[in-house]
N, C-alpha and C positions, 0 to 999 in steps of 0.2 A: 461557424456559420457565417455566411457572407453578410456584410452590413447592408443597410438600406441603400447607401450610396453605391456600393458595388453591384447590387441587384437591379436598381432602377434608374440611377442617374448615369453611372459610368457607361453602360451599354449605349445610351443615347449619345453621349459625348463621342464615344469611339465610332459609332455609326456615322456621325457627322464628319469627323476628321478622316476616317479611313475610306469613306465613299465619296470624298470630294472629287470633282472632275480631274484635277491633276494626279491624284492617287490612282484613280481608276485607269487613267491613261498609262501609268507606269505598270500596273497589273497586266494590261493588254499587251505589253511588250514581251512578257515572259510566259504567261500561262498557256497561250495557244501552242507553244513549242512542246508541251508535255505529250508523251505518248506511252503506250503500253499500260501496265498496271502502275497507278500513280498513288503516292502517299502525299497528302498535304498536311504539313505541320501547322498547328494552330489555325485550324480552318475558320475559327471565329464565327462570324455571321454568314459565311458562305459567299463573300463578295467575289471570289474568284470563279465560282461555279459557272457563271455565264460565259466565261472566256475559253473553257475547255472545248476541244474539237472531238465530238463523239466518234468521228471516223478514224481518229488516231488513238483514242484512249479506250482501253478495255474496261477500266473501272477507276473511280476515284475513291480512295479511302481517306477520310479526314479524321484527325484527332484534335480534341480540345478538352481541357479540364473543366470548363465552365458549362454547367447544364443549360443556362439561359442562352448562351451562344450556340451550343449544339442544336437546341430547338430552333433557333433562327436559321441556322445553316440548313436544316432539314426542309424548311419552308422557302428557302431562297430560290429564285429563278435559275433554271439551267436549260441547256438545249435538250430538245426531245431525243430520247435514246441514250442519254448519258447516265450510266450506272453509278450511283453514289451510295456510300455507306459512311456513317458518322459514328465514331467510337469515343468513349471516355478515355482519356490518357494524356500524358505529358510528353513533351518532346525529349526530355531527358531519360525517360524510361518507357520506350515504345513497346506496346504489347504485341509485337510481331516477331516472327522467326527471322533468322539471318537470311540475307539475299532474297527477300520476298518481293521487291519492287524494282521496276525498270527506271522509275523516275521519282524524285522527291521534289516537291514544290514548297518553297519557303518564302512568303512575302510578308514583310512588316511583322515578323515574329521574333527574330533574334533579339530585338530590342527589349522584349518583355519576358523571355524565358529566364528561369533562375540562374542557369549555368550554360551559357552558349557553347562552351567547349564540349560538354556532355551531350547537348542536343545535336551538335554536328557529328560527334562520334557515333551517336545512335543512327543518324541519317546514313552515315557511311556503312554502318553494320547491316542495315536492312536493304541496302542497294545491291543489286546484282553486279557482277563484274562488268566494268565499263558502263554502269548505270550513271545517270546524270542528276546532279543537284541543280535545279533552276531556282535562282534567288533574286529578290528585289527587296532591299532593306535600306532604312535610313540609319545613319550612324555618325561617327566622329568626323567632323569637317576637317579638311586639310589646311584651312586658313587659320592661323594662330588666333586672330582676334575673335573669330566666331567660335572656335574651340574653347576659348577662355570663357565666353558667355555660356556655352553649353555646360561647362563644369559648374559654373555658378548657379545656373537655373535647375540643373538636374535633380537635386534633392527634393525640391518642391514639386517639380514636374512629375517625378516618378510617383509621388504620393497621390497626386490627383489624376494621373493618367494610367492607372492600373498596373503600375510597376514598369512602365516604359522608361528606358534609358536613352539618353542622347549621345553618349560618348563611347559607345562600343564600336570598335573597328570591325569592318565586315570582310573585305577581301583577304586581309592578312589572317583573320581568324579561320576562314575557310581553308586557306593554305596550310595553316598550322594543324588543322584537323586531318590532314593527309589527302585532301582533294587536290586535283590538278586543275587549275583554272583553264578553261577552254576559251572563253571570251569574257570581257568585262567592260562595262561602260559606266560613266559617272557624270553627275551634274547636280546642281541645285535645282530642285523641282520648282517650276514657276508658281507664283501666287501662293507660296508657302513660306512661313517665317524661316529665315536661314538657319536658326538654331535647330530646327527640326527638318530642314529641307535637303540636307546632303544625302544623295541617293546613289547607291551602287547596285547594279544589276548585271546578271550574266549567267553563265553556266560553268559548272565544274564537274569533273569526271572522277568517279571512284576508281581506285586501282583494282 
């Protein structure tokens, strides 16, 4: 059973951090590129829903293991005409058939899944041939001094931030999962602590 902290305090902390203007600006760089039948990994509170283009998207299917977050996603604002379905599930064991989606969207999710390699393998499994993974994630910084502090802080950070990790590589993990990077951009997100601010976003193709 989830603790009082996990049920009532953590969602408010995540809402504050994940919906900050810099984070929402990053989401807006990725989500509008989605098209066809879309799967969103770790849909959380549904913060991405407002960025989907219903003229390009047939439907958005979101998965998340947390009931409180799924309820928030169902109530989240979205464009008129956008078809949305929210399901209970984890990124490492998706409840969908092979080659079921044209696009997988993954934003600020790989930091908190239990096994990123399994989550990416599942994303690749459910994508159609030449399907796209659209991603925007924070992770291990390229600067040694910042990476050192990320490693120092991570054990405490992870406990208070719902299992979020600071030191996971992003682009390399996507490549190791068998995706082919189509484009990639990186930067430290403005007005964000650098230990949590290294951001990588782009698109990768499934073979």
